[in-house]
LOTORNU-442266 format. One line per field, with one value per atom (N, C-alpha, C): atom name; z, y, x. Coordinates in nm, 2 decimals. Each point is the difference from the previous one (the first is absolute). Layout:
BEGIN
at	CA,... .
Z	Z,... .
Y	Y,... .
X	X,... .
//
This chain:
BEGIN
at	N,CA,C,N,CA,C,N,CA,C,N,CA,C,N,CA,C,N,CA,C,N,CA,C,N,CA,C,N,CA,C,N,CA,C,N,CA,C,N,CA,C,N,CA,C,N,CA,C,N,CA,C,N,CA,C,N,CA,C,N,CA,C,N,CA,C,N,CA,C,N,CA,C,N,CA,C,N,CA,C,N,CA,C,N,CA,C,N,CA,C,N,CA,C,N,CA,C,N,CA,C,N,CA,C,N,CA,C,N,CA,C,N,CA,C,N,CA,C,N,CA,C,N,CA,C,N,CA,C,N,CA,C,N,CA,C,N,CA,C,N,CA,C,N,CA,C,N,CA,C,N,CA,C,N,CA,C,N,CA,C,N,CA,C,N,CA,C,N,CA,C,N,CA,C,N,CA,C,N,CA,C,N,CA,C,N,CA,C,N,CA,C,N,CA,C,N,CA,C,N,CA,C,N,CA,C,N,CA,C,N,CA,C,N,CA,C,N,CA,C,N,CA,C,N,CA,C,N,CA,C,N,CA,C,N,CA,C,N,CA,C,N,CA,C,N,CA,C,N,CA,C,N,CA,C,N,CA,C,N,CA,C,N,CA,C,N,CA,C,N,CA,C,N,CA,C,N,CA,C,N,CA,C,N,CA,C,N,CA,C,N,CA,C,N,CA,C,N,CA,C,N,CA,C,N,CA,C,N,CA,C,N,CA,C,N,CA,C,N,CA,C,N,CA,C,N,CA,C,N,CA,C,N,CA,C,N,CA,C,N,CA,C,N,CA,C,N,CA,C,N,CA,C,N,CA,C,N,CA,C,N,CA,C,N,CA,C,N,CA,C,N,CA,C,N,CA,C,N,CA,C,N,CA,C,N,CA,C,N,CA,C,N,CA,C,N,CA,C,N,CA,C,N,CA,C,N,CA,C,N,CA,C,N,CA,C,N,CA,C,N,CA,C,N,CA,C,N,CA,C,N,CA,C,N,CA,C,N,CA,C,N,CA,C,N,CA,C,N,CA,C,N,CA,C,N,CA,C,N,CA,C,N,CA,C,N,CA,C,N,CA,C,N,CA,C,N,CA,C,N,CA,C,N,CA,C,N,CA,C,N,CA,C,N,CA,C,N,CA,C,N,CA,C,N,CA,C,N,CA,C,N,CA,C,N,CA,C,N,CA,C,N,CA,C,N,CA,C,N,CA,C,N,CA,C,N,CA,C,N,CA,C,N,CA,C,N,CA,C,N,CA,C,N,CA,C,N,CA,C,N,CA,C,N,CA,C,N,CA,C,N,CA,C,N,CA,C,N,CA,C,N,CA,C,N,CA,C,N,CA,C,N,CA,C,N,CA,C,N,CA,C,N,CA,C,N,CA,C,N,CA,C,N,CA,C,N,CA,C,N,CA,C,N,CA,C,N,CA,C,N,CA,C,N,CA,C,N,CA,C,N,CA,C,N,CA,C,N,CA,C,N,CA,C,N,CA,C,N,CA,C,N,CA,C,N,CA,C,N,CA,C,N,CA,C,N,CA,C,N,CA,C,N,CA,C,N,CA,C,N,CA,C,N,CA,C,N,CA,C,N,CA,C,N,CA,C,N,CA,C,N,CA,C,N,CA,C,N,CA,C,N,CA,C,N,CA,C,N,CA,C,N,CA,C,N,CA,C,N,CA,C,N,CA,C,N,CA,C,N,CA,C,N,CA,C,N,CA,C,N,CA,C,N,CA,C,N,CA,C,N,CA,C,N,CA,C,N,CA,C,N,CA,C,N,CA,C,N,CA,C,N,CA,C,N,CA,C,N,CA,C,N,CA,C,N,CA,C,N,CA,C,N,CA,C,N,CA,C,N,CA,C,N,CA,C,N,CA,C,N,CA,C,N,CA,C,N,CA,C,N,CA,C,N,CA,C,N,CA,C,N,CA,C,N,CA,C,N,CA,C,N,CA,C,N,CA,C,N,CA,C,N,CA,C,N,CA,C,N,CA,C,N,CA,C,N,CA,C,N,CA,C,N,CA,C,N,CA,C,N,CA,C,N,CA,C,N,CA,C,N,CA,C,N,CA,C,N,CA,C,N,CA,C,N,CA,C,N,CA,C,N,CA,C,N,CA,C,N,CA,C,N,CA,C,N,CA,C,N,CA,C,N,CA,C,N,CA,C,N,CA,C,N,CA,C,N,CA,C,N,CA,C,N,CA,C,N,CA,C,N,CA,C,N,CA,C,N,CA,C,N,CA,C,N,CA,C,N,CA,C,N,CA,C,N,CA,C,N,CA,C,N,CA,C,N,CA,C,N,CA,C,N,CA,C,N,CA,C,N,CA,C,N,CA,C,N,CA,C,N,CA,C,N,CA,C .
Z	0.99,0.14,0.10,-0.01,0.10,-0.01,-0.13,-0.02,0.05,-0.02,0.05,0.15,0.06,0.15,0.05,-0.06,0.04,-0.03,-0.11,-0.03,0.10,0.04,0.10,0.13,0.04,0.12,0.01,-0.11,-0.01,0.02,-0.06,0.01,0.14,0.08,0.13,0.11,-0.04,0.10,0.10,-0.04,0.10,0.05,-0.05,0.04,0.10,-0.03,0.09,0.00,0.10,0.00,0.01,0.08,0.02,-0.13,-0.07,-0.12,-0.11,0.00,-0.10,0.02,0.12,0.03,-0.04,0.02,-0.04,-0.16,-0.07,-0.14,-0.05,0.07,-0.04,0.01,0.11,0.03,-0.11,-0.04,-0.11,-0.13,-0.03,-0.12,-0.01,0.12,0.00,-0.02,0.06,-0.01,-0.15,-0.07,-0.14,-0.08,0.03,-0.08,0.01,0.12,0.03,-0.07,0.00,-0.07,-0.15,-0.06,-0.14,-0.05,0.09,-0.04,0.01,0.08,0.02,-0.09,-0.02,-0.09,-0.13,-0.09,-0.12,-0.10,-0.06,-0.10,0.00,-0.11,-0.01,0.08,0.06,0.08,-0.08,-0.13,-0.09,-0.03,0.04,-0.01,0.11,0.12,0.11,0.01,-0.07,-0.01,-0.15,-0.05,-0.15,-0.05,0.08,-0.04,-0.04,0.06,-0.02,-0.14,-0.05,-0.12,-0.12,0.00,-0.12,-0.01,0.11,-0.01,0.04,0.11,0.05,0.03,-0.11,0.01,0.02,0.09,0.02,-0.09,-0.08,-0.10,0.06,0.11,0.07,0.15,0.07,0.15,0.06,-0.06,0.06,0.01,-0.09,0.02,0.13,0.03,0.12,0.13,-0.01,0.12,0.01,-0.11,0.01,0.06,-0.05,0.05,0.16,0.04,0.14,0.08,-0.05,0.06,0.00,-0.10,-0.01,0.12,0.02,0.10,0.14,0.01,0.13,0.03,-0.10,0.02,0.04,-0.07,0.04,0.14,0.04,0.13,0.11,-0.02,0.10,-0.01,-0.12,-0.02,0.00,0.00,0.00,-0.14,-0.01,-0.13,-0.07,0.08,-0.07,-0.09,0.04,-0.09,-0.13,0.02,-0.12,-0.10,0.05,-0.09,-0.06,0.08,-0.05,-0.11,0.02,-0.11,-0.13,0.00,-0.12,-0.06,0.09,-0.04,-0.06,0.06,-0.05,-0.14,-0.01,-0.12,-0.11,0.03,-0.10,-0.05,0.10,-0.04,-0.09,0.04,-0.08,-0.15,-0.01,-0.13,-0.08,0.06,-0.07,-0.02,0.10,0.00,-0.04,0.01,-0.03,-0.13,-0.07,-0.12,0.04,0.11,0.04,-0.09,-0.09,-0.10,-0.10,-0.01,-0.10,0.06,0.13,0.06,-0.07,-0.04,-0.08,0.09,-0.06,0.08,0.08,0.07,0.08,0.15,0.09,0.14,0.04,0.04,0.03,0.10,0.01,0.10,-0.02,-0.12,-0.03,0.01,0.01,0.00,0.09,0.08,0.09,-0.06,-0.12,-0.05,-0.01,-0.05,-0.02,0.14,0.09,0.13,0.07,-0.02,0.05,-0.06,-0.13,-0.06,0.05,0.02,0.06,0.14,0.08,0.14,0.00,-0.08,0.00,-0.06,-0.09,-0.05,0.11,0.10,0.12,0.08,0.02,0.09,-0.07,-0.13,-0.08,-0.12,0.03,-0.11,-0.10,0.03,-0.09,-0.07,0.03,-0.06,-0.14,-0.10,-0.14,-0.05,0.05,-0.04,0.04,0.13,0.04,-0.07,-0.02,-0.08,-0.14,-0.06,-0.14,0.00,0.10,0.01,0.03,0.09,0.03,-0.12,-0.07,-0.11,-0.12,-0.01,-0.10,0.03,0.13,0.04,-0.03,0.04,-0.01,-0.15,-0.08,-0.15,-0.06,0.05,-0.06,0.02,0.12,0.04,-0.03,-0.04,-0.04,-0.15,-0.06,-0.14,-0.09,0.06,-0.07,-0.01,-0.03,-0.01,-0.09,0.01,-0.08,0.06,0.12,0.06,0.04,0.00,0.04,-0.13,-0.04,-0.12,0.05,-0.08,0.03,-0.10,0.05,-0.08,-0.06,-0.09,-0.07,0.10,0.11,0.10,0.12,-0.01,0.09,0.11,0.00,0.11,-0.02,0.10,0.00,0.01,-0.11,-0.01,0.00,0.09,0.00,-0.01,-0.02,-0.01,0.02,-0.05,0.00,0.13,0.08,0.12,0.11,0.04,0.10,-0.04,-0.11,-0.05,0.09,0.07,0.09,0.13,0.04,0.12,-0.02,-0.12,-0.02,0.00,-0.05,-0.01,0.14,0.08,0.14,0.08,-0.01,0.08,-0.05,-0.13,-0.05,0.04,0.00,0.04,0.14,0.09,0.14,0.01,-0.07,0.02,-0.06,-0.10,-0.05,0.10,0.07,0.10,0.12,0.04,0.11,-0.02,-0.13,-0.03,0.00,-0.08,-0.01,0.13,0.08,0.13,0.11,-0.01,0.11,-0.05,-0.12,-0.05,0.07,0.02,0.06,-0.08,0.07,-0.06,-0.13,-0.10,-0.13,-0.09,0.05,-0.08,-0.11,0.03,-0.09,-0.02,-0.13,-0.03,0.01,0.00,0.00,-0.12,-0.12,-0.12,0.00,0.06,0.00,0.10,0.11,0.09,-0.06,-0.07,-0.07,-0.10,-0.08,-0.10,0.07,0.12,0.07,0.05,0.06,0.05,-0.11,-0.12,-0.11,-0.05,0.00,-0.04,0.10,0.12,0.10,0.00,-0.02,-0.01,-0.12,-0.11,-0.12,0.01,0.06,0.01,0.10,0.11,0.09,-0.06,-0.08,-0.07,-0.09,-0.07,-0.09,0.08,0.11,0.08,0.06,0.04,0.07,-0.10,-0.13,-0.09,-0.10,-0.01,-0.08,-0.15,-0.04,-0.14,-0.03,0.10,-0.03,0.09,0.07,0.09,0.12,0.11,0.12,0.00,0.05,0.02,0.15,0.08,0.14,0.04,0.06,0.03,0.09,-0.03,0.09,-0.01,-0.09,-0.01,-0.14,-0.01,-0.13,-0.10,-0.13,-0.11,-0.05,-0.02,-0.06,0.06,0.13,0.06,-0.03,0.02,-0.02,0.10,-0.05,0.08,0.02,-0.08,0.01,0.02,0.11,0.03,0.02,-0.03,0.01,0.15,0.08,0.15,0.06,0.06,0.04,0.10,0.11,0.10,-0.06,-0.07,-0.05,-0.11,-0.06,-0.11,0.05,0.13,0.06,0.06,0.01,0.06,0.15,0.07,0.14,0.08,0.12,0.09,0.03,-0.01,0.03,-0.13,-0.12,-0.13,-0.06,-0.08,-0.06,-0.11,-0.01,-0.10,-0.09,-0.13,-0.10,-0.12,-0.09,-0.13,-0.08,0.03,-0.07,0.04,0.12,0.04,-0.07,-0.01,-0.06,-0.15,-0.06,-0.15,-0.03,0.10,-0.02,-0.07,-0.09,-0.07,0.08,0.12,0.08,0.08,0.04,0.09,0.13,0.06,0.13,0.10,0.08,0.10,0.11,0.02,0.10,-0.07,0.04,-0.06,0.08,-0.07,0.06,0.00,0.08,-0.01,0.01,-0.10,0.00,-0.06,-0.05,-0.06,-0.14,-0.03,-0.13,-0.09,-0.11,-0.09,-0.09,-0.06,-0.09,-0.10,-0.07,-0.10,-0.14,-0.09,-0.14,-0.07,-0.13,-0.07,-0.07,-0.09,-0.06,-0.10,-0.03,-0.09,0.09,0.13,0.09,0.00,-0.04,0.00,0.13,0.06,0.13,-0.01,0.05,0.01,0.14,0.05,0.14,0.01,0.01,-0.01,0.11,0.09,0.12,-0.05,-0.11,-0.05,-0.05,-0.04,-0.05,0.11,0.06,0.12,-0.03,-0.13,-0.03,0.01,-0.03,0.01,0.12,0.07,0.11,0.14,0.00,0.13,0.09,0.13,0.10,0.10,0.06,0.09,0.09,0.10,0.09,-0.07,-0.08,-0.07,-0.12,-0.03,-0.09,0.07,0.12,0.08,0.07,0.04,0.09,-0.05,-0.12,-0.05,-0.04,-0.06,-0.04,0.12,0.11,0.12,0.05,-0.01,0.04,-0.09,-0.13,-0.09,0.03,0.03,0.04,0.12,0.09,0.13,-0.04,-0.10,-0.05,-0.05,-0.07,-0.06,0.11,0.10,0.11,0.08,0.01,0.08,-0.08,-0.12,-0.09,-0.03,-0.02,-0.04,-0.15,-0.08,-0.14,-0.08,0.04,-0.08,-0.13,-0.10,-0.14,-0.08,-0.04,-0.08,-0.15,-0.08,-0.14,-0.06,-0.08,-0.06,-0.15 .
Y	-0.72,-0.03,0.10,0.03,0.10,0.14,0.04,0.13,0.00,-0.10,-0.01,0.01,-0.07,0.00,0.14,0.07,0.13,0.10,-0.01,0.09,-0.03,-0.12,-0.03,0.05,-0.01,0.06,0.15,0.07,0.14,0.03,-0.09,0.02,-0.02,-0.09,-0.03,0.08,0.09,0.06,0.08,0.07,0.08,-0.07,-0.13,-0.07,-0.11,-0.08,-0.11,0.00,0.07,0.01,-0.13,-0.09,-0.13,-0.08,0.00,-0.08,0.07,0.13,0.07,-0.03,-0.01,-0.03,-0.15,-0.09,-0.14,0.00,0.07,0.00,0.06,0.11,0.06,-0.10,-0.07,-0.09,-0.11,-0.04,-0.11,0.06,0.13,0.06,0.02,0.03,0.02,-0.14,-0.10,-0.14,-0.04,0.03,-0.04,0.07,0.13,0.08,-0.05,-0.03,-0.06,-0.13,-0.08,-0.13,0.01,0.09,0.02,0.06,0.09,0.07,-0.09,-0.10,-0.09,-0.12,-0.06,-0.11,0.04,0.04,0.06,-0.10,0.03,-0.09,0.01,-0.06,0.00,-0.11,0.03,-0.11,-0.12,0.02,-0.11,-0.10,0.04,-0.10,-0.10,0.04,-0.09,-0.06,0.05,-0.05,-0.03,-0.11,-0.02,-0.01,-0.06,-0.01,0.13,0.11,0.13,0.06,-0.05,0.05,-0.02,-0.10,-0.03,0.10,0.07,0.09,0.14,0.01,0.14,0.01,-0.02,0.01,0.15,0.03,0.13,0.03,0.11,0.03,0.10,0.07,0.09,-0.02,0.04,0.00,0.12,0.07,0.11,0.12,0.01,0.10,-0.02,-0.13,-0.04,0.04,-0.02,0.04,0.15,0.07,0.15,0.04,-0.06,0.03,-0.03,-0.11,-0.02,0.11,0.04,0.10,0.13,0.04,0.12,0.01,-0.11,0.00,-0.01,-0.06,0.01,0.14,0.07,0.14,0.08,-0.02,0.08,-0.03,-0.13,-0.04,0.05,0.00,0.03,0.13,0.06,0.12,-0.02,-0.12,-0.04,0.03,0.10,0.04,-0.12,-0.09,-0.12,-0.07,-0.01,-0.07,0.08,0.13,0.09,-0.02,0.00,-0.02,-0.14,-0.10,-0.14,-0.01,0.07,-0.01,0.05,0.11,0.05,-0.09,-0.06,-0.09,-0.13,-0.05,-0.12,0.02,0.12,0.03,0.01,0.07,0.02,-0.14,-0.09,-0.14,-0.06,0.01,-0.05,0.06,0.12,0.07,-0.05,-0.02,-0.03,-0.15,-0.08,-0.14,-0.09,0.05,-0.08,0.06,0.08,0.07,0.08,0.07,0.08,0.10,0.05,0.10,-0.05,-0.13,-0.06,-0.05,0.03,-0.05,0.07,-0.08,0.06,0.10,0.08,0.11,-0.05,-0.11,-0.06,-0.02,0.00,-0.02,-0.11,-0.12,-0.11,-0.10,-0.12,-0.09,-0.04,0.02,-0.05,0.12,0.12,0.11,0.11,0.04,0.12,0.12,-0.02,0.10,0.14,0.01,0.14,0.06,-0.09,0.05,0.06,-0.07,0.06,0.13,0.01,0.13,0.11,-0.02,0.10,0.04,-0.09,0.03,0.07,-0.05,0.06,0.14,0.03,0.14,0.10,-0.05,0.09,0.02,-0.10,0.00,0.06,-0.02,0.05,0.08,0.12,0.08,0.05,0.00,0.06,-0.11,-0.13,-0.11,-0.01,0.01,0.00,-0.13,-0.11,-0.13,-0.02,0.03,-0.01,0.10,0.12,0.09,-0.05,-0.05,-0.06,-0.11,-0.09,-0.11,0.04,0.09,0.04,0.08,0.08,0.07,-0.10,-0.11,-0.10,-0.06,-0.04,-0.06,0.09,0.13,0.09,0.02,0.02,0.02,-0.13,-0.11,-0.13,0.00,0.03,-0.02,0.12,0.11,0.12,0.03,-0.04,0.03,-0.13,-0.11,-0.12,-0.03,-0.13,-0.04,-0.12,-0.07,-0.12,-0.11,0.01,-0.11,0.05,0.13,0.05,0.07,-0.05,0.07,0.02,0.08,0.04,-0.07,-0.06,-0.07,0.11,-0.05,0.09,0.07,-0.07,0.06,0.06,0.01,0.08,-0.08,-0.13,-0.08,0.01,0.03,-0.01,-0.15,-0.05,-0.15,-0.04,-0.09,-0.04,-0.16,-0.07,-0.14,-0.07,-0.13,-0.06,-0.06,-0.05,-0.07,0.10,0.02,0.09,0.14,0.05,0.13,0.11,-0.02,0.10,0.00,-0.11,-0.01,0.10,-0.01,0.09,0.15,0.03,0.13,0.06,-0.08,0.04,0.02,-0.09,0.02,0.12,0.02,0.12,0.13,0.00,0.12,0.04,-0.11,0.02,0.06,-0.05,0.04,0.15,0.03,0.14,0.10,-0.04,0.09,0.00,-0.11,0.00,0.08,0.00,0.09,0.15,0.03,0.14,0.07,-0.08,0.06,0.02,-0.08,0.00,0.04,0.04,0.05,0.12,0.02,0.12,0.13,0.11,0.12,0.03,0.03,0.04,-0.12,-0.12,-0.12,-0.02,0.03,-0.02,0.14,0.04,0.13,-0.02,0.11,0.00,-0.06,0.02,-0.06,-0.15,-0.05,-0.14,-0.07,0.06,-0.05,-0.01,0.10,0.00,-0.11,-0.02,-0.11,-0.13,-0.02,-0.13,-0.02,0.11,-0.01,-0.04,0.07,-0.03,-0.14,-0.05,-0.14,-0.10,0.02,-0.09,0.00,0.12,0.01,-0.08,0.02,-0.07,-0.15,-0.05,-0.14,-0.06,0.07,-0.05,-0.01,0.11,0.00,-0.12,-0.04,-0.11,-0.13,-0.02,-0.11,-0.01,0.11,0.00,0.01,0.01,-0.01,0.11,0.10,0.11,-0.03,-0.12,-0.03,-0.10,-0.03,-0.09,-0.12,-0.03,-0.11,0.01,-0.04,0.00,-0.13,0.01,-0.11,-0.04,0.06,-0.03,-0.08,-0.12,-0.09,0.07,-0.01,0.06,0.15,0.06,0.15,0.05,0.10,0.07,-0.08,0.05,-0.05,-0.13,-0.10,-0.13,-0.05,-0.02,-0.04,-0.15,-0.04,-0.15,-0.08,-0.12,-0.09,-0.13,-0.03,-0.13,0.02,0.06,0.01,-0.13,-0.01,-0.13,0.00,-0.05,0.00,-0.12,-0.09,-0.13,0.02,0.07,0.00,0.07,0.10,0.07,-0.08,-0.09,-0.08,-0.14,-0.03,-0.12,0.03,-0.11,0.01,0.03,0.03,0.03,-0.11,0.04,-0.10,-0.12,-0.12,-0.12,-0.07,0.07,-0.07,-0.02,-0.11,-0.04,0.10,0.03,0.09,-0.08,0.00,-0.09,0.08,-0.07,0.06,0.04,-0.06,0.05,0.14,0.04,0.14,0.09,-0.04,0.08,0.02,-0.11,0.01,0.05,0.03,0.05,0.14,0.02,0.13,0.10,-0.04,0.09,0.09,0.12,0.09,-0.08,0.05,-0.06,0.01,-0.10,0.00,0.11,0.04,0.11,0.12,0.12,0.12,0.04,0.01,0.03,0.16,0.06,0.15,0.07,0.09,0.08,-0.05,-0.13,-0.06,0.05,0.04,0.05,-0.12,-0.02,-0.11,0.04,-0.09,0.03,0.11,-0.01,0.10,-0.03,0.09,-0.02,-0.01,-0.03,0.00,0.13,0.01,0.13,0.05,-0.08,0.04,0.04,0.01,0.03,-0.11,-0.12,-0.11,-0.08,-0.03,-0.07,-0.11,-0.12,-0.11,-0.04,0.00,-0.04,-0.15,-0.06,-0.15,-0.05,-0.08,-0.05,-0.08,-0.06,-0.08,0.10,0.11,0.10,0.07,-0.06,0.05,0.13,0.01,0.12,0.13,-0.01,0.11,0.01,-0.12,-0.01,-0.04,-0.02,-0.03,0.12,-0.03,0.11,-0.03,0.10,-0.03,0.13,-0.02,0.11,0.11,-0.04,0.11,0.06,-0.05,0.07,0.11,-0.03,0.10,0.10,-0.03,0.08,0.14,0.02,0.13,0.07,-0.07,0.05,0.07,-0.07,0.05,0.13,0.00,0.12,0.12,-0.03,0.11,0.05,-0.10,0.04,0.09,-0.03,0.08,0.15,0.02,0.14,0.06,-0.08,0.06,0.03,-0.08,0.02,0.12,0.02,0.12,0.13,-0.01,0.12,0.06,-0.09,0.06,-0.03,-0.03,-0.02,0.11,0.12,0.12,0.01,0.00,0.00,0.12,0.09,0.11,-0.04,0.05,-0.03,0.02,-0.10,0.01,0.04 .
X	0.79,-0.05,0.05,0.13,0.05,-0.06,-0.02,-0.06,-0.15,-0.07,-0.14,0.00,0.09,0.01,0.03,0.10,0.04,-0.12,-0.07,-0.11,-0.11,-0.03,-0.10,0.04,0.13,0.05,-0.03,0.02,-0.03,-0.15,-0.08,-0.14,-0.05,0.06,-0.05,0.08,0.09,0.09,-0.08,-0.11,-0.07,-0.13,-0.02,-0.12,0.04,0.10,0.04,0.15,0.06,0.15,0.07,-0.05,0.07,0.00,-0.12,-0.01,0.09,0.00,0.08,0.15,0.04,0.14,0.04,-0.10,0.02,0.01,-0.08,0.01,0.13,0.04,0.13,0.12,0.00,0.11,0.00,-0.12,-0.01,0.05,-0.03,0.04,0.15,0.06,0.15,0.06,-0.06,0.06,-0.01,-0.11,-0.02,0.10,0.02,0.10,0.14,0.04,0.13,0.02,-0.10,0.01,0.01,-0.08,0.00,0.13,0.05,0.13,0.12,-0.01,0.11,0.00,-0.12,-0.02,-0.07,0.08,-0.05,-0.05,-0.11,-0.06,-0.15,-0.06,-0.14,-0.06,-0.12,-0.07,-0.04,-0.02,-0.05,0.12,0.12,0.11,-0.01,-0.04,-0.01,-0.14,-0.09,-0.14,-0.03,0.06,-0.01,-0.14,-0.09,-0.14,-0.06,0.05,-0.06,0.04,0.11,0.06,-0.09,-0.08,-0.09,-0.11,-0.04,-0.11,0.04,0.08,0.04,0.15,0.07,0.15,0.03,0.09,0.05,0.12,-0.01,0.10,0.10,-0.03,0.09,-0.01,0.10,-0.02,0.07,0.09,0.07,-0.10,-0.10,-0.10,-0.08,-0.02,-0.08,0.08,0.13,0.08,0.00,0.01,-0.01,-0.13,-0.11,-0.14,0.00,0.06,0.00,0.07,0.12,0.08,-0.08,-0.07,-0.08,-0.10,-0.07,-0.10,0.06,0.11,0.07,0.05,0.04,0.03,-0.12,-0.11,-0.12,-0.04,0.01,-0.04,0.09,0.13,0.10,0.07,0.01,0.07,0.15,0.04,0.15,0.05,0.10,0.05,0.07,0.05,0.07,-0.09,-0.13,-0.09,-0.03,-0.01,-0.02,0.12,0.12,0.11,0.00,-0.03,-0.01,-0.10,-0.11,-0.11,0.05,0.07,0.06,0.11,0.08,0.11,-0.06,-0.11,-0.06,-0.07,-0.06,-0.07,0.11,0.11,0.10,0.06,0.01,0.05,-0.11,-0.13,-0.10,0.00,0.02,0.00,0.12,0.12,0.12,0.02,-0.04,0.03,-0.12,-0.12,-0.12,-0.06,0.07,-0.05,-0.13,0.01,-0.12,-0.04,0.10,-0.04,-0.10,-0.01,-0.09,-0.13,-0.02,-0.12,-0.12,-0.10,-0.11,-0.08,-0.08,-0.07,-0.12,0.02,-0.11,0.05,-0.10,0.03,-0.10,0.06,-0.08,0.06,-0.05,0.05,0.15,0.05,0.13,0.10,-0.04,0.10,-0.04,0.09,-0.02,0.09,0.05,0.09,-0.06,-0.12,-0.05,-0.05,-0.04,-0.04,0.13,0.11,0.13,0.03,-0.02,0.03,-0.09,-0.13,-0.09,0.05,0.03,0.04,0.14,0.09,0.13,0.00,-0.10,0.00,-0.04,-0.06,-0.03,0.13,0.07,0.12,0.12,0.01,0.12,-0.04,-0.06,-0.06,0.10,0.13,0.10,0.08,-0.03,0.07,-0.04,0.10,-0.03,-0.06,0.05,-0.05,-0.15,-0.03,-0.14,-0.09,0.05,-0.09,-0.02,0.10,-0.02,-0.10,0.00,-0.09,-0.14,-0.02,-0.14,-0.06,0.08,-0.05,-0.04,0.08,-0.03,-0.13,-0.03,-0.12,-0.12,0.01,-0.11,-0.03,0.10,-0.02,-0.07,0.04,-0.05,-0.15,-0.05,-0.14,-0.08,0.06,-0.08,0.00,0.11,0.02,0.01,0.04,0.03,0.15,0.03,0.14,0.01,0.12,0.01,-0.08,-0.04,-0.08,-0.14,-0.03,-0.13,-0.06,-0.11,-0.07,-0.14,-0.07,-0.14,-0.10,-0.10,-0.10,-0.09,-0.09,-0.09,-0.10,-0.03,-0.09,0.08,0.13,0.08,0.07,-0.01,0.07,0.15,0.08,0.14,0.04,0.04,0.02,0.14,0.04,0.14,0.02,-0.11,0.02,-0.14,-0.01,-0.13,-0.04,0.09,-0.04,-0.02,-0.13,-0.03,0.03,-0.05,0.03,-0.04,-0.11,-0.05,0.08,0.05,0.09,0.12,0.06,0.11,-0.04,-0.12,-0.05,-0.02,-0.07,-0.03,0.12,0.10,0.12,0.08,0.00,0.08,-0.07,-0.13,-0.07,0.03,0.00,0.03,0.14,0.10,0.13,0.02,-0.07,0.00,-0.05,-0.11,-0.05,0.09,0.05,0.09,0.13,0.04,0.11,-0.03,-0.11,-0.04,-0.04,-0.07,-0.05,0.11,0.10,0.10,0.14,0.01,0.13,0.05,0.13,0.05,-0.04,-0.01,-0.04,0.08,-0.07,0.07,0.03,-0.01,0.03,-0.11,-0.12,-0.11,-0.07,-0.01,-0.06,-0.15,-0.07,-0.15,-0.05,0.06,-0.04,0.02,0.11,0.03,-0.10,-0.03,-0.10,-0.14,-0.03,-0.13,-0.01,0.11,0.00,-0.01,0.06,-0.01,-0.14,-0.06,-0.14,-0.09,0.01,-0.09,0.01,0.13,0.02,-0.06,0.02,-0.06,-0.15,-0.06,-0.15,-0.05,0.07,-0.04,0.01,0.11,0.02,-0.10,-0.02,-0.10,-0.14,-0.03,-0.13,-0.01,0.10,0.00,-0.03,0.07,-0.02,-0.14,-0.06,-0.13,-0.12,0.03,-0.11,-0.03,0.09,-0.03,-0.01,0.05,0.00,-0.11,-0.09,-0.12,-0.01,0.11,-0.01,0.10,-0.04,0.09,0.09,0.12,0.08,0.02,-0.09,0.01,-0.13,0.02,-0.11,-0.10,-0.12,-0.11,-0.01,0.06,-0.01,-0.02,-0.09,-0.02,-0.08,0.02,-0.08,0.07,-0.08,0.04,0.14,0.01,0.12,0.03,0.12,0.03,-0.08,-0.04,-0.08,0.06,0.11,0.07,0.15,0.04,0.14,0.07,0.12,0.08,0.04,-0.10,0.02,-0.07,0.07,-0.05,-0.12,0.01,-0.10,-0.13,0.01,-0.12,-0.07,0.07,-0.06,-0.05,0.02,-0.06,-0.14,-0.08,-0.13,0.01,-0.11,0.00,0.07,0.04,0.07,-0.10,0.06,-0.07,-0.03,0.01,-0.02,0.14,0.00,0.13,0.03,0.13,0.05,0.09,-0.03,0.07,0.04,0.06,0.04,-0.13,-0.11,-0.12,-0.04,0.03,-0.02,0.10,0.12,0.10,-0.03,-0.05,-0.03,-0.14,-0.08,-0.14,0.01,-0.09,-0.01,-0.08,-0.06,-0.08,0.09,-0.05,0.07,0.04,0.11,0.04,-0.11,-0.02,-0.10,0.02,0.12,0.03,0.06,-0.04,0.06,0.12,0.11,0.13,0.01,-0.08,-0.01,0.14,0.02,0.12,0.12,-0.01,0.12,0.02,0.12,0.04,0.05,-0.07,0.04,0.12,0.06,0.12,-0.03,-0.11,-0.03,0.02,-0.02,0.00,0.13,0.00,0.12,0.03,0.10,0.03,-0.10,-0.10,-0.11,-0.12,0.01,-0.11,-0.10,0.04,-0.09,0.01,-0.12,0.00,-0.11,0.03,-0.10,-0.01,-0.13,-0.02,-0.02,0.12,0.01,0.09,-0.06,0.08,0.13,-0.01,0.12,0.11,-0.04,0.10,0.07,0.09,0.07,0.08,0.05,0.08,-0.09,-0.12,-0.09,-0.08,-0.02,-0.09,0.06,0.13,0.06,-0.01,-0.01,0.00,0.12,0.05,0.12,0.02,0.08,0.02,0.08,0.09,0.08,-0.08,-0.12,-0.09,-0.07,-0.05,-0.07,0.08,0.12,0.08,0.02,0.06,0.03,-0.13,-0.09,-0.13,-0.07,0.00,-0.06,0.06,0.14,0.07,-0.04,-0.01,-0.04,-0.14,-0.09,-0.14,0.00,0.09,0.01,0.03,0.08,0.03,-0.12,-0.08,-0.13,-0.10,-0.01,-0.09,0.04,0.13,0.05,0.00,-0.05,-0.02,0.14,0.10,0.13,0.03,-0.10,0.02,-0.06,0.03,-0.05,0.07,-0.08,0.06,-0.06,0.09,-0.04,0.01,-0.09,0.00,0.14,0.04,0.13,-0.01 .
//
């Protein structure tokens, strides 16, 4: 929460100064609270643990500190970000964090940002190189399907791809001079283009609702699967084999399994769930494509 507030403060800084200042004060308050009262939110909100248990929290505090540094320029936040990430790495088994960036982990986002601020730090360099290799060459958790999808797990496979591609571009485009070679940047650009192509339909079907060839028609989404306003929405609508009455334009569904198999079934939430953390990184990677910064030379 604190990081989101600080990032929003940065976004509004030149648009609405008063609102930006209000957001910043809230971000600082959240950071101070989290730094003082250590622990996962799901401990104090037990009902959340059954569905969205937080497995780490020090990476979140580091993420908060990073955005406070970006917003304020206060070097104390820069150092705090590195300190909290180091604690996360050593005390929360951060070294074993899988190669994904999602609602439960800010670990890799921290690594990307810290690589800009501490370009000579050996631990940060080792971490960012591990992430880049995983998503461009493969790793113990990232493999490539027969059709070329970088696959790291069954639940929301495309969510992980979109978020990883965004982080790769965020790293390559903003890295300090000399940190990324021309060959490495080209490799990243080619991988991002390939994965976006997979998502948008290059292999025969689109996984974005309302876009491209044979897009999903039955996303696991309550509002779009209910009839128009004024009509009762029941389990019959949920269980209907028909397409959703409303098209959820632009939503990225979970995606296929490691065999490139996908079933457009509202009940199959692992493949058809939609969420903000599914679209977030994917949208960022698309922005790179729109800005024509995905130039890929033949490899």
